[in-house]
C-alpha positions, 0 to 999 in steps of 0.5 A, a space after each residue: 794909327 796905333 799899329 800895335 793893336 793890329 797884331 800880337 806880340 810874336 814876331 811876324 812877317 811884315 807882309 802879314 801886318 800889311 794885310 791886316 792894315 789893308 783889311 782895316 782900310 778896306 784896300 785891295 792889293 791892287 789899290 795899294 799897288 796903285 798908291 805906292 807905284 809898285 807892281 801888283 806882283 811885288 805887292 802880292 809876293 810881299 803880302 804872301 810873305 814870299 819876299 822880304 821888305 826893301 828900304 824903298 818899300 819900307 819908305 813908300 809903305 810908311 807914307 801910304 799907311 801913316 807910320 814910319 819906315 823904321 817900324 817896317 824895317 824893325 818888324 822885318 828884322 825881328 821876324 828874320 831874327 826869330 826864324 833864324 834862331 835855333 836851339 842854342 843848347 849845343 853852342 852853350 855846352 860847347 862854349 863851356 867845354 872849350 872854356 874848361 879845356 884846350 879842346 883843339 890841342 887835346 884832339 891834336 895830341 890824341 887825348 880825346 876824339 874829334 867830334 862836332 857833337 856837344 854831347 859827344 865832346 862832353 862825354 870825351 872830356 868826362 872820360 878824360 877828366 872824370 865826370 865829377 871833376 869836370 862838373 866841379 870845375 876840375 879838381 884833382 884827386 889825391 891819395 887822401 881820398 879827398 879832392 883838392 883844387 889845382 893851383 892857379 893854372 891855365 886850362 892847358 896846364 890842368 889838362 897836362 896834369 890830368 894826362 900825367 895822372 892818367 898815364 901813371 895809372 898804367 904803371 907798376 912799381 914797388 912799395 913806396 917808403 920815404 926812408 928808402 927814397 932818402 937812402 937812395 939819394 946817392 943812387 939818384 945823384 950818380 945817374 947825373 954823372 953822364 947823360 945816358 945814365 938818365 935812361 935808368 931813372 924810371 926803373 930806379 924810381 919804380 923800384 923805390 915805389 915812385 912812378 915817373 911819366 913824361 908828358 910833352 907840354 901843350 902850348 901855354 904849359 909852363 910846368 916843369 914838374 909835378 908831384 901828386 899821389 894816388 891810391 897806389 903812391 907817389 907820381 912824378 911828372 916831367 914836361 922836359 920843355 927845355 932840353 938841358 941837363 942841369 934843368 932836368 936834374 934840378 927838376 927831378 931832385 926838386 920833385 923827389 924832395 916833394 915825394 920824400 916829404 909827403 907833399 900831396 900836390 905840387 905843380 912847379 912852373 917856370 923853374 927852368 928857362 931855355 937860355 937861363 937854365 935854372 930859375 928857382 921860383 919864388 916859394 909861396 910856402 915852406 914846401 917849395 923853399 925846402 924843395 929848392 934847397 934840397 934839389 940844389 944840395 943833393 946835386 952839389 953840396 952848397 959848401 962844395 960849390 962855395 969852396 969852388 967859387 972861392 978857389 976858381 972864380 971869377 975865371 972859370 976855365 972848362 978844364 977846372 970845371 971838368 976836374 971839379 965835376 970828376 971829383 964830385 962824379 957829376 956832369 959838368 953841365 950841372 956845375 955850369 948851370 949852378 954857376 949861371 944861377 949864382 950869376 958867376 957865369 953869363 948865360 951864354 958861357 960854356 953852353 957846350 957843357 949844357 948837353 941835351 938829355 931828353 932822348 935818353 930819358 924818353 927812350 925808357 920812360 912812359 912818354 906822351 909826346 915827341 912822336 911817342 903816342 900812348 894808346 888809350 887802351 893801354 891806359 885803361 881808357 874806354 874807347 
């Protein structure tokens, strides 16, 4: 018997299908109960769609009406699936948004609000990234009034960059001049003489027209520093993911090079390692290579470091490094870091010189992280 002609193609409870088959055969429910050896109640509940089909029922029905148990189980499965299906648009939206942004980590940091609604979540992310940027797969505005795609970063790193831009929008600073920044390189370098002097960095940069923000990295963020521009001038964002004086000042000077040279968007990852210190990345372009050279030379001129290595190496006693640091008016940890980078010192040598600096910096700099929370209202974010 071709059962496909007895019902339409929409998924139906197999009890309805059975009722049609019984009508076709001229059987009553009592007749079927006697044929298959089941109680009339069980047959009645199944035909009236109050119960589903069991494997045993599928087997005896197949024998009684001349089809297969697989068909009865398939009809039951399709029906159950059809009634369990619901509007999946919320799931689809959430899946897309969770693919674009590290939603859970952003909620933990207070960057967006917790919500179970897909519509509300989209509104939160649009407020954070901007509706156009979110729709465009996350692009980053720069001062030239155009948008540029971020470098190949993961979703956590992209969110970190946007948070830095959001924070920078709340800061005031002087007018920027690349000539003034160039002339002030000595002032910046003198701040590297003592860890506590780093507390002055944000003010010195602000006076030069450069805004500085610190954003604690989310999990999976490998960014050490970023430079970008908005309508009000340049911004330097630091993650301080590794708290050591040599890596900090190398990153600062690296980003200052980008600012001086007007590089519109630079996101620098993996320049500093917790153990190895400075690890200059492979430069993909001249801007990065130039920033690496200028950062190292601005702290310790290469000819000075070369001369020291020739005179003192390979035995670098702490007192000789301190004498050299005093002459250059720079912290000994920066010398140790460059010696490690040049492989003149092992990574575990003279680590007492590699002092921590993060607490000094974040005490005077607009910071998101390490217990410091910036209220959304303070950043001009709608709440």
